[in-house]
N, C-alpha and C positions, 0 to 999 in steps of 0.2 A: 649557369647562374640561377636558373630556376630550381635545379636540384639542391643547390647550396642553401636555399631557403627552407628546405624540409626540416622536420623535427629530429628524426633519428636516421642513422645510416641504413637501417633495414627498410626505410621508406624512400630510398634514393635510387633504386634500380629502375632502369628504363630499357625499352626495346626500340631499336632503330626501325623506322618505317621507310627509309630510303631504299629505292629499288636495288641499288648496288649491294647493300648488306642487310637486307630486310630480315628482321628477327634477331639481329645481333644484340647481345646483352651489353648494355652500357653501365659500368659500375665504377664511378669515379672515387667513391668514398669507402670502399670495402664493405658494402652492404651484404654481398653474398657471403663473405667470410663471417660476418656477425650473425647472419641467419643460421649458418652451420654451427657456430659456436654458441648460439642462443644468448646473444648479448645485446642489451639496449645501450646504445652509445650515441651521444650528440655529435654534431659535426664540428662545432667550435666552442670555445670557452664562454662566449657571450650568448649562447643559445637560450638559456633560461632568463637572461636579462631582457632579451628581445620578446620573449613570450613565456611568462611564468606558468601558464597552464600546461606547458610541456612537462612540468614536474608531475602532475597528476596523470597525464597521458603515459609517461614512462612507467609509473606504478601500475596503471591499468594494463598496459601491454605485457609488462613483466609477469603479472599474475595470470592473465588470460592465456598466454602462450607457454607458460612455464619457463620463461627466460630469466636472466638475471641482469640487473643494472650494472654496467661497467664501473670499476672503482673510481676512475676520474669523473665520470658522469655523476656518480653518487656524491662525490665531494662537491661538485658544482651545485647539485641540488641542495645540499645542506647549507652551502654558502649563500645561495639565493634566498633561502628561507630566513637565515640570520640577517640578511640585508633588508628584510622587510618587503621583498618584491611581491610576495603573495598578498600582503596587506594592501598593496596598491591595485590589485585586480578589481575590475568592476564586479558588482554583485551578481549580475546575471551570468557573466562568464564563469565566475567561481562556482555558482550553483549548477550551471550546466555540466561542468566537469564532475562535480559530486554526483549529480543525477546519473551520468553515464556509468560511473562506478557502481552505483546502487542498482543499475540495470543489468549488471553482470550476473551470470548464473549463481555465483557465490561471491558476494562483494566483501566478505569478512577479511580474507587475506590482504586485499588491497587497502581496506580501511586500517588494518593493523600497520601496514607499511606507511600509510599517511601519518599515523600517530608517531611512528618511529622517526620519520623525517621532520616532525614538528608542524605538519600542515594543519592537522585538526586543532591544535592549540591556538592557531591563528583565530579560530572561531570562538573558542572558550577553553580556558585552562582546565575546566571541569569535564571537558569532552574527552573521555578516556576510553580506550578499548580494553576494559578490565575483564576479569573472569565472568562477572555478572552479565556484561553486555555481550561477551562472546557466546555465553550459553543462550542468551536471548536470540542472537542471530542464527545460531544453529537450530533453535526451535522454530524460528521464522522460516528457515529453509525447509524444514520438515513439513510444516503446515502448508506451505506453498506447493510442495510436491504432491501432497495429499489432495489439495484442491484441484490441481491440474488434472490429476488422474480421475477425480470424482466428477468434475464438471468440465469436460473436454471442450465444449463449445462456448463457454463463458469467458469473455475477456477479463484480464486481470493486469493491473499496473503494479507489478511486483516492487518496483522502486519505491512506491508509496508506503508499502508495508515496511520495507527496510528503513525508510526515512523516519517513520514513527519509532522504530527500534533504536535508531541512532540518536534521536533527540529526546526520548522519553527520560523521565526522572531527573532532568536538569532543573536548576532553580529558574523561577520565572524571569528574573533579570537576565540570566544567560540566554534564555529562549528569545526574549525581546531583542537582545543585542545580536544574536545569530541571525534572526530573521531580517533585521534591518541591514546587517552586513551582506546578506545574500539577496537583498532586494526582493524578498518574498511578497507576493500580492497579499494585501490585508485579508482578503477572504480566505486564503489558504492558511495563513498563520492563525486566524481566529478559529478555523475549523480544527486545526491540529491541537490548539490549546483546549478547545471544547472536548475533543476526543480524549486527551490525557485525563481531564477531570472526570469525564463520564466513565472511562475504563477503570480508573482508580476506585470510583464509587461502586461500580459493579463488582469488582473483584474483592473489595474489602467489606461490602455490604450484602448486596443481593445474592451473589453466588455462595456466600457463607451460610445462607439459610439451608435447613436440612432437606426441604422438598420444594419442588417447583412444578406447577402445572404447565402444560404446553403453552397455554395462553400467557402465562407469566413470562416464560422465556421469549415468546414472540414479542411481547410488549417491551421487554428489556433490550432487545436487539434490533428492532425494526428501524430505528433511526440511523443505524450504521450502514455504511457501504461495505462491499465485500472485502476491500483492503483493510478497513478498520476492524472488521470481524475477525480476520485472520490474525491481526495484531493481538486482539483480545485472546484468541485461541493460543497464540504463542506464549503470552504472558500468564496464562491460566496456571494455577498452582497444582492442579490435580486432574486425573483422568475423568472424574465426574463432571467437571466444568467443561472440558473439551468434548465430552460425549453430548452434553446438553447443547453446545454450540453446533455440533455436527447434526443433531436432530433438527435444529432450527434450519440449517442450510438445506438439508435433504427433505424434510417433511413439512415444516411449518410455514416457511416464508412465502410459499406460493398458494397457500390455502385461500379460497375465496368463498364468499357467501353465495347462495343461490339467488336470494332476493337482492335487488339493487335499489338505488334511490328512486328510479322511475317507477318501481313497483309500489314503493311507499306513497308516492304521489298519486298513483292510480287508485290507491286504497283510501285516499282522502286525507292523508297526513299533511298538514301545512308545512311547506319548506322552511327549514331553519336548523339550528344546532341539534334538534331532536333526531334528525336523520343520522348524524354521526353517532349519537348515543345508541340508537337502535341497531345500526349496522355493526358497531363495535361489539354489542352484546351478542349478536348473531355469530360474528366471527369467533369470539371467545368460545361460544358453545360448539361451533364447528371444530375448532382446534382441540377442545377437550373431549370430543366424541359424544357430546350431549345431544346433538342433532346431526342428521345425515342426509336430509332431503328438504325440498322446498316445503312440503307439507309440515314437516316437523319444525321448520323455521317459523312458519305461519302460526302453528300451535303455540310455540314459545312466546311469540309476540302477543297473541290473544290472551295468553295466561298472565304475562307479566305487565301488560299495558292495556287492560280491558277498557279503560276510558277512551283510548285512541281508536280501538278497533271493534267497538260493540256492534256496529252495523255490519261490518265485514264478517264477524263471527256468526251473527244471526243468519246472514245470507249463506254462509258456508254450511251451517247446520240445516237450513231449509233445503239446500241443494242435496245434502247427504240423505235427508229423509225422502226427498222426491225420487232419488235414484234407487232407494231401497223399495 
């Protein structure tokens, strides 16, 4: 009775733990045969009525293991979608199954199958796995592989990169409807919408300019998390943009100034917004190779803001004269 409640025959195998026949394989539903034949098959005709999420699990297992969905099971899946059973799924359960697919090593084949079975159109008729989106997913897979090789110790939620690829370029009304349907937390949906707007602005504006200083690239990308940056990299139209993003990840994002806020305070600068202005100036200079040491940072501040550092500059000069 317990095994009868399983999703597919391949998940119904059991081993006896009774002393008399310990280790004996129990196979009531032909699961061993279906594993050998690489077939995904439900146990009974009401399987998808009981749990429509099994439609997405069937697709996920099929693609992960290189199996095929049995003919009768495929017909039952199509019938369940036409009956609107996927529509009745709770948002969190629906999203969880999509998330699991996006967590696969290569989610594209599973998403294509979801489109074939009409599951994606439940979210939006505009959500298609066309050639443009396929190319984007291939590009996302490539940049994820590059990132993993380049930054072995850094965590990465790859499903978030693929989620951006899945929902990008859809009309705003569709996005609102999808996020409401999937019961997205408002913070996540707002962040995703912000990302789409910012990425579009960057790719159509900033990265179209002929030249960029390291500080310009840093300022353009510092607001994004790694998953969003990889999405930008995947959408980038040319090698020049991808190279600039690569430089940001490898060289720029971890650059820090020698001077800190506590140093400015010790030098008599009153706390306030001026701290951010001064530290940003120093960081830009570091990124652009204009200063390379604490002394050079001090010299830059003395030169560009003499009204703030007159006493410090005089003291430094007196100290230099005394030591000579």
